[in-house]
C-alpha positions in Angstrom: -3.9 10.9 -4.5 -0.4 12.2 -5.2 2.2 10.6 -7.5 5.6 9.8 -6.1 8.3 7.8 -7.9 9.2 4.4 -6.4 12.1 4.4 -3.8 12.0 8.2 -3.3 11.8 9.6 0.2 8.2 9.5 1.7 7.0 13.1 2.1 3.2 12.7 2.2 2.1 14.1 5.6 5.8 14.4 6.5 5.0 16.7 9.4 3.9 13.6 11.3 6.8 11.3 10.4 8.1 9.4 13.4 11.8 9.3 14.4 13.6 6.4 12.8 14.5 5.4 9.3 13.2 7.4 6.4 10.4 5.7 4.6 10.5 5.2 0.9 7.6 5.5 -1.5 6.2 2.5 -3.3 3.2 2.3 -5.6 2.0 5.9 -5.6 0.8 5.7 -9.2 -0.8 8.2 -11.5 -2.3 7.6 -14.9 -0.1 10.2 -16.5 3.1 8.4 -15.5 4.2 5.0 -16.8 4.9 2.3 -14.2 6.8 -1.0 -14.3 4.6 -4.1 -15.0 5.4 -7.8 -14.9 4.7 -11.0 -13.0 5.0 -11.2 -9.3 5.2 -14.3 -7.2 1.9 -15.7 -5.9 3.3 -15.8 -2.4 4.1 -12.1 -2.6 0.5 -11.3 -3.7 -0.9 -13.4 -0.9 1.3 -11.7 1.7 0.7 -8.2 0.3 -3.0 -8.7 0.9 -2.3 -9.2 4.6 -0.5 -5.9 4.7 -3.5 -4.2 3.3 -6.2 -5.4 5.7 -8.1 -2.7 7.5 -6.7 -3.6 10.9 -3.1 -2.9 9.8 -3.5 0.2 7.6 -2.2 3.5 8.9 -3.0 7.1 8.1 -6.6 6.5 7.3 -8.2 9.5 5.6 -11.8 10.6 5.2 -13.3 9.7 1.8 -11.7 7.4 -0.7 -9.6 7.4 -3.7 -10.7 5.2 -6.6 -8.3 3.6 -9.0 -7.4 6.0 -11.8 -6.8 3.1 -14.2 -10.3 1.5 -13.9 -13.3 2.8 -15.8 -15.6 2.8 -12.8 -17.4 5.9 -11.5 -16.8 6.9 -7.9 -20.1 5.4 -6.9 -19.4 2.1 -8.6 -15.9 2.0 -7.1 -17.3 2.6 -3.5 -20.2 0.2 -4.0 -18.0 -2.8 -5.0 -15.6 -2.6 -2.1 -16.9 -5.5 -0.1 -16.5 -7.9 -2.9 -13.1 -6.7 -4.2 -10.7 -8.2 -1.6 -12.9 -9.9 0.9 -13.6 -9.5 4.5 -11.3 -7.2 6.4 -10.1 -5.3 3.4 -12.9 -2.8 2.7 -10.7 0.3 3.3 -7.9 -1.0 1.1 -10.4 -1.7 -1.6 -11.5 2.0 -1.8 -8.0 3.5 -1.4 -8.4 4.8 2.1 -5.1 4.6 4.0 -1.6 3.5 3.7 0.5 0.4 4.6 4.0 0.0 5.9 6.5 -2.7 5.3 9.9 -3.0 7.0 12.8 -4.3 4.9 16.4 -4.9 5.7 17.5 -1.4 5.0 14.3 0.7 4.7 10.7 1.1 5.7 8.3 1.3 2.7 5.2 3.4 2.5 2.5 2.5 0.0 -1.1 3.5 -0.6 -3.5 0.7 0.3 -4.5 0.5 -3.4 -1.1 -1.1 -4.1 -2.8 -4.6 -3.8 -5.2 -3.5 -6.5 -2.4 -2.1 -8.7 -0.5 -5.4 -8.4 -3.4 -7.7 -9.0 -5.5 -5.8 -11.5 -2.9 -3.7 -13.4 0.2 -5.9 -13.1 2.2 -3.2 -11.4 5.6 -4.7 -10.4 7.1 -3.0 -7.4 10.9 -2.9 -7.0 12.6 -6.1 -5.8 13.6 -4.7 -2.4 9.9 -4.1 -1.6 8.9 -7.6 -2.8 11.6 -9.1 -0.6 10.4 -7.1 2.4 6.8 -8.3 2.0 8.0 -11.9 1.6 10.6 -11.9 4.4 10.2 -8.9 6.6 8.1 -8.6 9.8 4.6 -9.8 9.0 1.3 -8.3 10.2 0.5 -9.5 13.6 4.1 -9.7 14.7 5.3 -7.6 17.6 7.8 -5.8 15.3 5.2 -5.0 12.7 2.8 -3.7 15.4 5.6 -1.4 16.7 6.1 -0.1 13.2 2.4 0.7 12.8 2.2 2.4 16.1 4.9 4.8 15.1 3.0 5.8 11.9 -0.5 6.3 13.4 -2.0 9.8 13.4 
């Protein structure tokens, strides 16, 4: 997976970017680059999981991307996916895809591993992203469905 600093313009697969607001990167972490850590609200973590369910991920890729911060082998990482986040999140649990969140002034693009980074490694995304997860269009809403449709391959 590529590294991109938080709140920089999304350019991963830019050739397929839909018309509309530029998406901003969130949570594209790399073990060679420090990242902010800290507490996040429980409600944020609960809602973030909803944005990372298989049914609402976009840009699904073949294969998987294990967490670079965990000491598991690729086989161990892939084998534990069903238990990691529960039913409906097996793709997020192996780093296969991206999620989108709409905020007041931006759309945010994050790898599906963001839920793991927040829960297991205490990654603290920027406040505007946290606010968008808490108060923006939620998975299942018509507005979020339209956002996802614009970002499908």
